C-alpha positions as protocol buffer text, in pm:
chain_id: "A"
residue {
  index: 1
  type: MET
  ca { x: 133 y: 3391 z: -53 }
}
residue {
  index: 2
  type: GLU
  ca { x: 470 y: 3314 z: 105 }
}
residue {
  index: 3
  type: PRO
  ca { x: 583 y: 2952 z: 133 }
}
residue {
  index: 4
  type: VAL
  ca { x: 552 y: 2791 z: 476 }
}
residue {
  index: 5
  type: ALA
  ca { x: 933 y: 2779 z: 504 }
}
residue {
  index: 6
  type: SER
  ca { x: 951 y: 3159 z: 521 }
}
residue {
  index: 7
  type: PHE
  ca { x: 695 y: 3203 z: 799 }
}
residue {
  index: 8
  type: PRO
  ca { x: 834 y: 3482 z: 1018 }
}
residue {
  index: 9
  type: TRP
  ca { x: 784 y: 3343 z: 1372 }
}
residue {
  index: 10
  type: PRO
  ca { x: 1005 y: 3058 z: 1493 }
}
residue {
  index: 11
  type: TRP
  ca { x: 854 y: 2865 z: 1783 }
}
residue {
  index: 12
  type: THR
  ca { x: 967 y: 2662 z: 2082 }
}
residue {
  index: 13
  type: HIS
  ca { x: 766 y: 2402 z: 2273 }
}
residue {
  index: 14
  type: VAL
  ca { x: 806 y: 2458 z: 2648 }
}
residue {
  index: 15
  type: ASP
  ca { x: 707 y: 2228 z: 2935 }
}
residue {
  index: 16
  type: ASP
  ca { x: 957 y: 2334 z: 3204 }
}
residue {
  index: 17
  type: THR
  ca { x: 1193 y: 2618 z: 3294 }
}
residue {
  index: 18
  type: VAL
  ca { x: 1402 y: 2703 z: 2986 }
}
residue {
  index: 19
  type: LEU
  ca { x: 1598 y: 2973 z: 2806 }
}
residue {
  index: 20
  type: VAL
  ca { x: 1402 y: 3012 z: 2482 }
}
residue {
  index: 21
  type: LYS
  ca { x: 1616 y: 3276 z: 2309 }
}
residue {
  index: 22
  type: THR
  ca { x: 1930 y: 3477 z: 2368 }
}
residue {
  index: 23
  type: GLY
  ca { x: 1987 y: 3828 z: 2237 }
}
residue {
  index: 24
  type: ALA
  ca { x: 1760 y: 4106 z: 2119 }
}
residue {
  index: 25
  type: GLY
  ca { x: 1442 y: 4031 z: 1926 }
}
residue {
  index: 26
  type: ALA
  ca { x: 1068 y: 4016 z: 1978 }
}
residue {
  index: 27
  type: LEU
  ca { x: 828 y: 3804 z: 2181 }
}
residue {
  index: 28
  type: HIS
  ca { x: 520 y: 3747 z: 1965 }
}
residue {
  index: 29
  type: THR
  ca { x: 292 y: 3502 z: 2149 }
}
residue {
  index: 30
  type: ILE
  ca { x: 268 y: 3248 z: 2426 }
}
residue {
  index: 31
  type: VAL
  ca { x: 10 y: 2975 z: 2371 }
}
residue {
  index: 32
  type: VAL
  ca { x: -106 y: 2770 z: 2669 }
}
residue {
  index: 33
  type: ASN
  ca { x: -176 y: 2434 z: 2505 }
}
residue {
  index: 34
  type: GLY
  ca { x: -271 y: 2255 z: 2824 }
}
residue {
  index: 35
  type: LEU
  ca { x: -211 y: 2235 z: 3196 }
}
residue {
  index: 36
  type: THR
  ca { x: -275 y: 1982 z: 3467 }
}
residue {
  index: 37
  type: THR
  ca { x: -148 y: 2147 z: 3786 }
}
residue {
  index: 38
  type: ALA
  ca { x: -202 y: 2505 z: 3902 }
}
residue {
  index: 39
  type: GLY
  ca { x: 91 y: 2740 z: 3944 }
}
residue {
  index: 40
  type: ASP
  ca { x: 279 y: 3036 z: 3803 }
}
residue {
  index: 41
  type: ILE
  ca { x: 496 y: 3079 z: 3496 }
}
residue {
  index: 42
  type: THR
  ca { x: 711 y: 3392 z: 3488 }
}
residue {
  index: 43
  type: VAL
  ca { x: 834 y: 3527 z: 3154 }
}
residue {
  index: 44
  type: TYR
  ca { x: 1154 y: 3734 z: 3160 }
}
residue {
  index: 45
  type: ASP
  ca { x: 1346 y: 3955 z: 2921 }
}
residue {
  index: 46
  type: GLY
  ca { x: 1673 y: 3796 z: 3019 }
}
residue {
  index: 47
  type: ILE
  ca { x: 1881 y: 3481 z: 3014 }
}
residue {
  index: 48
  type: ASP
  ca { x: 1773 y: 3370 z: 3362 }
}
residue {
  index: 49
  type: ALA
  ca { x: 1530 y: 3457 z: 3641 }
}
residue {
  index: 50
  type: THR
  ca { x: 1715 y: 3781 z: 3721 }
}
residue {
  index: 51
  type: GLY
  ca { x: 1595 y: 3953 z: 3402 }
}
residue {
  index: 52
  type: THR
  ca { x: 1312 y: 4204 z: 3364 }
}
residue {
  index: 53
  type: ILE
  ca { x: 971 y: 4046 z: 3424 }
}
residue {
  index: 54
  type: ILE
  ca { x: 747 y: 4062 z: 3119 }
}
residue {
  index: 55
  type: ALA
  ca { x: 454 y: 3864 z: 3261 }
}
residue {
  index: 56
  type: VAL
  ca { x: 345 y: 3626 z: 3533 }
}
residue {
  index: 57
  type: LEU
  ca { x: 92 y: 3373 z: 3408 }
}
residue {
  index: 58
  type: HIS
  ca { x: -112 y: 3231 z: 3695 }
}
residue {
  index: 59
  type: LEU
  ca { x: -254 y: 2909 z: 3558 }
}
residue {
  index: 60
  type: ASP
  ca { x: -526 y: 2707 z: 3728 }
}
residue {
  index: 61
  type: PRO
  ca { x: -690 y: 2412 z: 3551 }
}
residue {
  index: 62
  type: THR
  ca { x: -1011 y: 2449 z: 3753 }
}
residue {
  index: 63
  type: THR
  ca { x: -1074 y: 2789 z: 3593 }
}
residue {
  index: 64
  type: SER
  ca { x: -874 y: 2767 z: 3269 }
}
residue {
  index: 65
  type: VAL
  ca { x: -941 y: 2420 z: 3132 }
}
residue {
  index: 66
  type: SER
  ca { x: -1243 y: 2528 z: 2926 }
}
residue {
  index: 67
  type: VAL
  ca { x: -1046 y: 2790 z: 2734 }
}
residue {
  index: 68
  type: GLN
  ca { x: -739 y: 2587 z: 2638 }
}
residue {
  index: 69
  type: PRO
  ca { x: -558 y: 2643 z: 2416 }
}
residue {
  index: 70
  type: ILE
  ca { x: -539 y: 3016 z: 2473 }
}
residue {
  index: 71
  type: THR
  ca { x: -301 y: 3261 z: 2305 }
}
residue {
  index: 72
  type: PHE
  ca { x: -146 y: 3562 z: 2477 }
}
residue {
  index: 73
  type: VAL
  ca { x: -20 y: 3817 z: 2224 }
}
residue {
  index: 74
  type: TYR
  ca { x: 272 y: 4031 z: 2345 }
}
residue {
  index: 75
  type: ASP
  ca { x: 441 y: 4172 z: 2031 }
}
residue {
  index: 76
  type: LEU
  ca { x: 709 y: 4344 z: 2233 }
}
residue {
  index: 77
  type: LYS
  ca { x: 1077 y: 4417 z: 2194 }
}
residue {
  index: 78
  type: ILE
  ca { x: 1321 y: 4194 z: 2383 }
}
residue {
  index: 79
  type: GLU
  ca { x: 1661 y: 4334 z: 2481 }
}
residue {
  index: 80
  type: THR
  ca { x: 1842 y: 4033 z: 2634 }
}
residue {
  index: 81
  type: GLY
  ca { x: 1653 y: 3710 z: 2567 }
}
residue {
  index: 82
  type: ILE
  ca { x: 1341 y: 3514 z: 2656 }
}
residue {
  index: 83
  type: TYR
  ca { x: 1352 y: 3303 z: 2972 }
}
residue {
  index: 84
  type: ILE
  ca { x: 1050 y: 3103 z: 3091 }
}
residue {
  index: 85
  type: ASP
  ca { x: 1047 y: 3008 z: 3462 }
}
residue {
  index: 86
  type: TYR
  ca { x: 802 y: 2747 z: 3593 }
}
residue {
  index: 87
  type: ASP
  ca { x: 734 y: 2740 z: 3966 }
}
residue {
  index: 88
  type: GLN
  ca { x: 762 y: 2401 z: 4136 }
}
residue {
  index: 89
  type: ALA
  ca { x: 387 y: 2339 z: 4130 }
}
residue {
  index: 90
  type: VAL
  ca { x: 282 y: 2413 z: 3772 }
}
residue {
  index: 91
  type: ALA
  ca { x: 259 y: 2147 z: 3501 }
}
residue {
  index: 92
  type: ALA
  ca { x: 180 y: 2318 z: 3171 }
}
residue {
  index: 93
  type: ASN
  ca { x: 258 y: 2291 z: 2802 }
}
residue {
  index: 94
  type: LEU
  ca { x: 331 y: 2611 z: 2607 }
}
residue {
  index: 95
  type: THR
  ca { x: 431 y: 2721 z: 2258 }
}
residue {
  index: 96
  type: VAL
  ca { x: 637 y: 3041 z: 2244 }
}
residue {
  index: 97
  type: THR
  ca { x: 673 y: 3232 z: 1913 }
}
residue {
  index: 98
  type: TYR
  ca { x: 948 y: 3493 z: 1877 }
}
residue {
  index: 99
  type: LYS
  ca { x: 1215 y: 3646 z: 1654 }
}
C-alpha cells in the first residue's frame, strides 16, 4: 500500500468562483459537500468563464439535501485548466480532485 503522501489526486476546497488549476491535466471528481441556496455551478476547461464547458451542476437543496455529499466522477482530460464558476444565487461547498 502506498503512503498517504503519495496519493495521486490533489484536491481543492471550493465555495465560490475560482481557478482551480492551470495547464493540462485531468479532472477526477467534484464532490458536493453541502449547499444552502439553489443555483448553478459551471465547470470549464479553461482559465476563466470563456473556456469549454465541461458541466453545469444545477443544485437545489430542496431536492438534493438528502443525498449530500455526492460525488460526480469525470475522469477526463483537461487542456487549459479547471475553472469553477458559481452563479450569483448558489451557496455550495465543493471538493475538486484533479491532476
